[in-house]
LUMKELUM-499718 format. One record per residue (C-alpha): y, x, z; residue number from 1. Coordinates in nm, 2 decimals, decimal comma. Layout:
LUMKELUM-499718
+--------+--------+--------+-----+
!      y !      x !      z !   k !
+--------+--------+--------+-----+
!      Y !      X !      Z ! NUM !
...
+--------+--------+--------+-----+
//
This chain:
LUMKELUM-499718
+--------+--------+--------+-----+
!      y !      x !      z !   k !
+--------+--------+--------+-----+
!   0,00 !   0,00 !   0,00 !   1 !
!   0,33 !   0,15 !  -0,11 !   2 !
!   0,66 !   0,15 !   0,08 !   3 !
!   0,80 !  -0,15 !  -0,11 !   4 !
!   0,49 !  -0,36 !  -0,03 !   5 !
!   0,52 !  -0,27 !   0,33 !   6 !
!   0,89 !  -0,37 !   0,34 !   7 !
!   0,80 !  -0,70 !   0,17 !   8 !
!   0,52 !  -0,77 !   0,42 !   9 !
!   0,74 !  -0,70 !   0,72 !  10 !
!   1,02 !  -0,92 !   0,58 !  11 !
!   0,77 !  -1,20 !   0,52 !  12 !
!   0,63 !  -1,16 !   0,87 !  13 !
!   0,98 !  -1,18 !   1,02 !  14 !
!   1,06 !  -1,49 !   0,82 !  15 !
!   0,73 !  -1,66 !   0,92 !  16 !
!   0,78 !  -1,56 !   1,28 !  17 !
!   1,13 !  -1,72 !   1,28 !  18 !
!   1,00 !  -2,04 !   1,11 !  19 !
!   0,71 !  -2,07 !   1,36 !  20 !
!   0,95 !  -2,01 !   1,65 !  21 !
!   1,17 !  -2,30 !   1,53 !  22 !
!   0,86 !  -2,52 !   1,49 !  23 !
!   0,75 !  -2,44 !   1,84 !  24 !
!   1,11 !  -2,51 !   1,98 !  25 !
!   1,11 !  -2,86 !   1,83 !  26 !
!   0,74 !  -2,96 !   1,82 !  27 !
!   0,59 !  -2,75 !   2,10 !  28 !
!   0,57 !  -3,05 !   2,34 !  29 !
!   0,38 !  -3,26 !   2,08 !  30 !
!   0,15 !  -2,97 !   1,99 !  31 !
!   0,05 !  -2,89 !   2,34 !  32 !
!   0,03 !  -3,24 !   2,49 !  33 !
!  -0,26 !  -3,32 !   2,26 !  34 !
!  -0,47 !  -3,06 !   2,44 !  35 !
!  -0,40 !  -3,20 !   2,79 !  36 !
!  -0,73 !  -3,38 !   2,83 !  37 !
!  -0,93 !  -3,07 !   2,74 !  38 !
!  -0,71 !  -2,85 !   2,97 !  39 !
!  -0,77 !  -3,09 !   3,26 !  40 !
!  -1,15 !  -3,06 !   3,20 !  41 !
!  -1,13 !  -2,68 !   3,20 !  42 !
!  -0,93 !  -2,68 !   3,52 !  43 !
!  -1,19 !  -2,91 !   3,68 !  44 !
!  -1,46 !  -2,67 !   3,58 !  45 !
!  -1,27 !  -2,38 !   3,72 !  46 !
!  -1,23 !  -2,54 !   4,06 !  47 !
!  -1,41 !  -2,84 !   4,21 !  48 !
!  -1,16 !  -2,86 !   4,51 !  49 !
!  -0,88 !  -3,01 !   4,30 !  50 !
!  -0,82 !  -3,31 !   4,08 !  51 !
!  -0,56 !  -3,21 !   3,82 !  52 !
!  -0,30 !  -3,40 !   3,63 !  53 !
!  -0,06 !  -3,26 !   3,37 !  54 !
!   0,28 !  -3,36 !   3,24 !  55 !
!   0,57 !  -3,22 !   3,05 !  56 !
!   0,90 !  -3,20 !   3,23 !  57 !
!   1,25 !  -3,12 !   3,09 !  58 !
!   1,43 !  -2,85 !   3,28 !  59 !
!   1,77 !  -2,92 !   3,12 !  60 !
!   1,90 !  -3,13 !   2,84 !  61 !
!   1,78 !  -2,89 !   2,57 !  62 !
!   1,48 !  -2,99 !   2,36 !  63 !
!   1,31 !  -2,65 !   2,40 !  64 !
!   1,37 !  -2,61 !   2,78 !  65 !
!   1,05 !  -2,78 !   2,90 !  66 !
!   0,76 !  -2,69 !   3,13 !  67 !
!   0,40 !  -2,80 !   3,18 !  68 !
!   0,36 !  -2,92 !   3,54 !  69 !
!   0,02 !  -2,93 !   3,72 !  70 !
!  -0,02 !  -3,17 !   4,01 !  71 !
!  -0,35 !  -3,11 !   4,18 !  72 !
!  -0,47 !  -3,34 !   4,45 !  73 !
!  -0,69 !  -3,17 !   4,71 !  74 !
!  -1,03 !  -3,34 !   4,71 !  75 !
!  -1,18 !  -3,15 !   5,00 !  76 !
!  -1,02 !  -2,91 !   5,26 !  77 !
!  -0,94 !  -2,57 !   5,12 !  78 !
!  -1,01 !  -2,28 !   5,35 !  79 !
!  -0,73 !  -2,02 !   5,37 !  80 !
!  -0,81 !  -1,82 !   5,68 !  81 !
!  -0,96 !  -1,85 !   6,03 !  82 !
!  -0,68 !  -2,07 !   6,15 !  83 !
!  -0,54 !  -2,24 !   5,84 !  84 !
!  -0,67 !  -2,48 !   5,57 !  85 !
!  -0,52 !  -2,72 !   5,32 !  86 !
!  -0,62 !  -3,08 !   5,41 !  87 !
!  -0,77 !  -3,32 !   5,16 !  88 !
!  -0,54 !  -3,57 !   5,00 !  89 !
!  -0,25 !  -3,32 !   4,97 !  90 !
!  -0,08 !  -3,27 !   4,63 !  91 !
!  -0,02 !  -2,91 !   4,51 !  92 !
!   0,21 !  -2,83 !   4,22 !  93 !
!   0,25 !  -2,54 !   3,98 !  94 !
!   0,43 !  -2,51 !   3,64 !  95 !
!   0,44 !  -2,29 !   3,33 !  96 !
!   0,72 !  -2,27 !   3,07 !  97 !
!   0,63 !  -2,43 !   2,74 !  98 !
!   0,75 !  -2,15 !   2,52 !  99 !
!   0,59 !  -1,88 !   2,73 ! 100 !
!   0,25 !  -2,06 !   2,68 ! 101 !
!   0,29 !  -2,08 !   2,30 ! 102 !
!   0,39 !  -1,71 !   2,24 ! 103 !
!   0,03 !  -1,60 !   2,17 ! 104 !
!  -0,01 !  -1,89 !   1,92 ! 105 !
!   0,30 !  -1,78 !   1,74 ! 106 !
!   0,17 !  -1,42 !   1,72 ! 107 !
!  -0,16 !  -1,54 !   1,59 ! 108 !
!  -0,02 !  -1,76 !   1,32 ! 109 !
!   0,24 !  -1,51 !   1,21 ! 110 !
!  -0,04 !  -1,27 !   1,12 ! 111 !
!  -0,26 !  -1,54 !   0,96 ! 112 !
!   0,02 !  -1,68 !   0,73 ! 113 !
!   0,13 !  -1,34 !   0,60 ! 114 !
!  -0,22 !  -1,19 !   0,56 ! 115 !
!  -0,28 !  -1,12 !   0,19 ! 116 !
!  -0,56 !  -1,33 !   0,03 ! 117 !
!  -0,68 !  -1,37 !  -0,33 ! 118 !
!  -0,77 !  -1,74 !  -0,33 ! 119 !
!  -0,63 !  -2,06 !  -0,19 ! 120 !
!  -0,97 !  -2,16 !  -0,07 ! 121 !
!  -0,96 !  -1,85 !   0,16 ! 122 !
!  -0,62 !  -1,96 !   0,29 ! 123 !
!  -0,75 !  -2,30 !   0,36 ! 124 !
!  -1,05 !  -2,16 !   0,55 ! 125 !
!  -0,83 !  -1,93 !   0,74 ! 126 !
!  -0,60 !  -2,22 !   0,83 ! 127 !
!  -0,89 !  -2,42 !   0,98 ! 128 !
!  -1,02 !  -2,12 !   1,18 ! 129 !
!  -0,66 !  -2,06 !   1,30 ! 130 !
!  -0,63 !  -2,41 !   1,44 ! 131 !
!  -0,95 !  -2,37 !   1,64 ! 132 !
!  -0,84 !  -2,03 !   1,76 ! 133 !
!  -0,50 !  -2,16 !   1,86 ! 134 !
!  -0,66 !  -2,43 !   2,07 ! 135 !
!  -0,89 !  -2,17 !   2,23 ! 136 !
!  -0,59 !  -1,94 !   2,31 ! 137 !
!  -0,41 !  -2,22 !   2,50 ! 138 !
!  -0,73 !  -2,31 !   2,69 ! 139 !
!  -0,80 !  -1,95 !   2,77 ! 140 !
!  -0,45 !  -1,89 !   2,91 ! 141 !
!  -0,28 !  -2,21 !   3,04 ! 142 !
!  -0,54 !  -2,33 !   3,30 ! 143 !
!  -0,57 !  -1,99 !   3,46 ! 144 !
!  -0,19 !  -1,95 !   3,46 ! 145 !
!  -0,13 !  -2,28 !   3,63 ! 146 !
!  -0,42 !  -2,24 !   3,88 ! 147 !
!  -0,33 !  -1,87 !   3,93 ! 148 !
!   0,03 !  -1,95 !   4,02 ! 149 !
!  -0,10 !  -2,21 !   4,26 ! 150 !
!  -0,35 !  -1,98 !   4,42 ! 151 !
!  -0,11 !  -1,69 !   4,46 ! 152 !
!   0,11 !  -1,90 !   4,69 ! 153 !
!  -0,20 !  -2,01 !   4,88 ! 154 !
!  -0,32 !  -1,65 !   4,90 ! 155 !
!   0,01 !  -1,54 !   5,05 ! 156 !
!  -0,05 !  -1,78 !   5,33 ! 157 !
!  -0,41 !  -1,69 !   5,37 ! 158 !
!  -0,32 !  -1,32 !   5,42 ! 159 !
!  -0,11 !  -1,41 !   5,72 ! 160 !
!  -0,42 !  -1,49 !   5,93 ! 161 !
!  -0,76 !  -1,35 !   6,02 ! 162 !
!  -1,05 !  -1,36 !   5,78 ! 163 !
!  -0,85 !  -1,46 !   5,47 ! 164 !
!  -1,05 !  -1,60 !   5,19 ! 165 !
!  -1,09 !  -1,39 !   4,88 ! 166 !
!  -0,87 !  -1,46 !   4,58 ! 167 !
!  -1,04 !  -1,66 !   4,31 ! 168 !
!  -1,14 !  -1,48 !   3,99 ! 169 !
!  -0,89 !  -1,65 !   3,77 ! 170 !
!  -0,60 !  -1,49 !   3,96 ! 171 !
!  -0,70 !  -1,15 !   3,81 ! 172 !
!  -0,72 !  -1,31 !   3,46 ! 173 !
!  -0,37 !  -1,47 !   3,51 ! 174 !
!  -0,23 !  -1,13 !   3,61 ! 175 !
!  -0,39 !  -0,97 !   3,30 ! 176 !
!  -0,23 !  -1,23 !   3,08 ! 177 !
!   0,11 !  -1,20 !   3,24 ! 178 !
!   0,10 !  -0,82 !   3,21 ! 179 !
!   0,08 !  -0,84 !   2,83 ! 180 !
!  -0,27 !  -0,97 !   2,78 ! 181 !
!  -0,15 !  -1,29 !   2,62 ! 182 !
!   0,01 !  -1,08 !   2,34 ! 183 !
!  -0,32 !  -0,90 !   2,30 ! 184 !
!  -0,52 !  -1,22 !   2,29 ! 185 !
!  -0,30 !  -1,35 !   2,01 ! 186 !
!  -0,36 !  -1,03 !   1,81 ! 187 !
!  -0,74 !  -1,05 !   1,88 ! 188 !
!  -0,75 !  -1,42 !   1,78 ! 189 !
!  -0,59 !  -1,34 !   1,44 ! 190 !
!  -0,82 !  -1,05 !   1,38 ! 191 !
!  -1,13 !  -1,25 !   1,46 ! 192 !
!  -1,01 !  -1,54 !   1,23 ! 193 !
!  -0,96 !  -1,30 !   0,94 ! 194 !
!  -1,30 !  -1,13 !   0,99 ! 195 !
!  -1,48 !  -1,46 !   1,02 ! 196 !
!  -1,30 !  -1,61 !   0,72 ! 197 !
!  -1,41 !  -1,30 !   0,51 ! 198 !
!  -1,77 !  -1,33 !   0,61 ! 199 !
!  -1,79 !  -1,71 !   0,56 ! 200 !
!  -1,61 !  -1,70 !   0,22 ! 201 !
!  -1,82 !  -1,43 !   0,07 ! 202 !
!  -2,14 !  -1,58 !   0,20 ! 203 !
!  -2,05 !  -1,91 !   0,03 ! 204 !
!  -1,97 !  -1,72 !  -0,29 ! 205 !
!  -2,31 !  -1,55 !  -0,28 ! 206 !
!  -2,50 !  -1,87 !  -0,22 ! 207 !
!  -2,30 !  -2,06 !  -0,47 ! 208 !
+--------+--------+--------+-----+
//
């Protein structure tokens, strides 16, 4: 690839990134709310102590300034330390900024839309794979981020007493995502979609 092609590819990537960012700003709520039932099921699988509900809340009057709020009802007492626990029936809350959640999806789709392909059938296949990958990205990140935020506040209380409970596994996953892992997951998702598209396309060509 010569220098001109590299410049064209970078310029196209920046244009696609800006277009996707605008799409997320004005349609992110609609795109994400469709996954709420699945996200609730994932949260329930991650912890049996809580009954989750999700909603979108506007922080200010701006269209893009929204958060996903988790309200988790405690189903059974949660042990914190030898002298403290969270009683059943209590509501716990945590939130995540909408745009922050969708950053890996924008990264993934920026790569997929500028990736050079020979045929439109390849592009269509990559589009379908990209949709599945985007949903998996959100499911892999958002439940752990919401529960992790919740658990960190509980863990801070637990550490003030004797025999504190160990931190749940998803706290470490949340920290990984917050330290740049979500960017890496977006890149990995795009790479896997491209590789899978290549294998599926040429397998169909060979059998056809």
